[in-house]
C-alpha positions as CSV (number, residue, x, y, z in Angstrom):
1,X,-3.5,23.5,26.3
2,X,-5.2,21.9,23.2
3,X,-2.8,20.6,20.6
4,X,-3.4,21.2,16.9
5,X,-1.4,18.0,15.9
6,X,-4.1,15.3,16.2
7,X,-6.6,17.2,13.9
8,X,-3.8,18.0,11.5
9,X,-2.7,14.4,11.4
10,X,-6.3,13.3,10.6
11,X,-6.5,16.0,8.0
12,X,-3.2,14.8,6.3
13,X,-4.2,11.1,6.2
14,X,-6.6,11.1,3.3
15,X,-4.5,13.4,1.0
16,X,-1.5,11.2,1.7
17,X,-3.4,8.1,0.7
18,X,-4.7,9.8,-2.5
19,X,-1.1,10.8,-3.4
20,X,0.0,7.2,-2.8
21,X,-2.8,6.1,-5.1
22,X,-1.5,8.6,-7.7
23,X,2.0,7.2,-7.3
24,X,0.7,3.7,-8.0
25,X,-1.3,4.7,-11.1
26,X,1.6,6.8,-12.5
27,X,4.2,4.0,-11.8
28,X,4.1,2.4,-15.2
29,X,4.5,5.6,-17.2
30,X,6.4,8.0,-15.0
31,X,8.1,8.4,-11.6
32,X,6.3,6.4,-8.9
33,X,5.2,2.8,-8.6
34,X,4.1,0.3,-6.0
35,X,7.0,0.7,-3.6
36,X,6.8,4.4,-3.1
37,X,3.0,4.3,-3.0
38,X,3.1,1.6,-0.3
39,X,5.8,3.4,1.7
40,X,3.9,6.7,1.6
41,X,0.6,5.1,2.7
42,X,2.5,3.3,5.5
43,X,4.1,6.5,6.7
44,X,0.7,8.2,6.7
45,X,-0.6,5.4,9.0
46,X,2.6,5.7,11.1
47,X,1.8,9.3,11.7
48,X,-1.6,8.2,13.0
49,X,-0.1,5.7,15.4
50,X,2.3,8.3,16.8
51,X,-0.3,11.0,17.2
52,X,-3.5,9.3,18.2
53,X,-2.4,5.9,19.4
54,X,-3.0,2.3,18.4
55,X,-6.6,2.0,19.4
56,X,-7.7,5.0,17.4
57,X,-5.7,4.0,14.3
58,X,-7.0,0.4,14.3
59,X,-10.4,1.8,13.6
60,X,-9.5,2.0,9.9
61,X,-10.3,-1.2,8.0
62,X,-7.0,-1.2,6.0
63,X,-5.0,-1.0,9.3
64,X,-6.9,-3.9,10.9
65,X,-6.4,-6.1,7.8
66,X,-2.9,-5.0,6.8
67,X,-1.4,-8.5,7.0
68,X,-4.0,-10.1,4.8
69,X,-3.6,-7.1,2.4
70,X,0.1,-8.0,2.1
71,X,-0.9,-11.6,1.3
72,X,-3.3,-10.4,-1.4
73,X,-0.5,-8.3,-2.8
74,X,1.9,-11.3,-2.8
75,X,-0.7,-13.3,-4.8
76,X,-1.1,-10.4,-7.3
77,X,2.6,-10.2,-7.8
78,X,3.2,-13.9,-8.1
79,X,0.1,-14.3,-10.3
80,X,1.1,-11.4,-12.6
81,X,4.6,-12.8,-12.9
82,X,3.9,-16.5,-13.5
83,X,0.4,-16.7,-15.1
84,X,1.8,-15.8,-18.6
85,X,3.9,-19.0,-18.4
86,X,0.7,-21.1,-18.5
87,X,-0.2,-19.4,-21.8
88,X,3.2,-20.1,-23.3
89,X,4.8,-16.6,-22.7
90,X,7.9,-15.8,-20.7
91,X,7.5,-14.8,-17.0
92,X,6.6,-11.2,-16.4
93,X,5.2,-10.7,-19.9
94,X,3.3,-7.5,-20.5
95,X,-0.3,-7.7,-21.5
96,X,-1.8,-6.4,-23.7
97,X,0.9,-7.3,-26.1
98,X,2.7,-4.5,-28.0
99,X,0.7,-5.2,-31.2
100,X,-2.7,-5.1,-29.3
101,X,-4.8,-2.1,-28.4
102,X,-4.4,-0.9,-24.8
103,X,-7.4,-0.3,-22.6
104,X,-7.4,3.0,-20.8
105,X,-8.8,6.5,-20.3
106,X,-6.7,9.6,-20.9
107,X,-3.2,9.0,-19.6
108,X,-4.2,5.9,-17.6
109,X,-3.4,2.7,-19.4
110,X,-4.5,-0.6,-18.0
111,X,-2.0,-3.4,-18.3
112,X,-0.4,-6.1,-16.2
113,X,2.4,-3.8,-14.9
114,X,-0.3,-1.8,-13.1
115,X,-1.5,-5.0,-11.4
116,X,2.0,-5.9,-10.5
117,X,2.7,-2.5,-9.0
118,X,-0.6,-2.7,-7.1
119,X,0.4,-5.9,-5.6
120,X,3.8,-4.4,-4.7
121,X,2.0,-1.5,-3.1
122,X,-0.2,-3.8,-1.0
123,X,2.9,-5.8,0.1
124,X,4.8,-2.8,1.3
125,X,1.8,-1.1,2.9
126,X,0.8,-4.3,4.7
127,X,4.3,-5.1,6.0
128,X,4.9,-1.5,7.2
129,X,1.6,-1.3,9.0
130,X,1.9,-4.8,10.5
131,X,5.4,-4.1,11.9
132,X,4.2,-0.7,13.3
133,X,1.2,-2.4,14.8
134,X,3.3,-5.1,16.5
135,X,5.7,-2.5,17.9
136,X,2.7,-0.5,19.2
137,X,1.1,-3.6,20.7
138,X,4.4,-4.5,22.4
139,X,5.0,-1.0,23.7
140,X,1.5,-0.7,25.0
141,X,1.7,-4.0,27.0
142,X,5.1,-3.0,28.4
143,X,3.8,0.3,29.6
144,X,0.8,-1.3,31.3
145,X,2.9,-4.0,33.1
146,X,5.6,-1.5,34.2
147,X,9.4,-1.9,34.1
């Protein structure tokens, strides 16, 4: 009997990642942000691990490089938090400043909070996927070696 679950899981992956991207972009102005975006993206990858296995899931570039993505996210968060100190502002200062014109298109406004939330999303996604991958690796080697 052929299961419908693997094709359905592949079909759900990209819409889940797009919704996670929307969570990240809306985080500064509405419900959402980096943490729920990273968690949703990580859960979408977890579904792939459960349904198709580790080898198939690791074909995606973001999955293979999840740990370095978490490191990039950490650099973005720390940089966004502490680079304003070098310019004489308080940590976590928002740029552009309230009296300056914001860059943006439509409802999307580009500011440092968006960079901070993007870094947070990469940290959460990278850690979730790395932990899942390590568990999948450990489980796979135990099954091969026996009890």
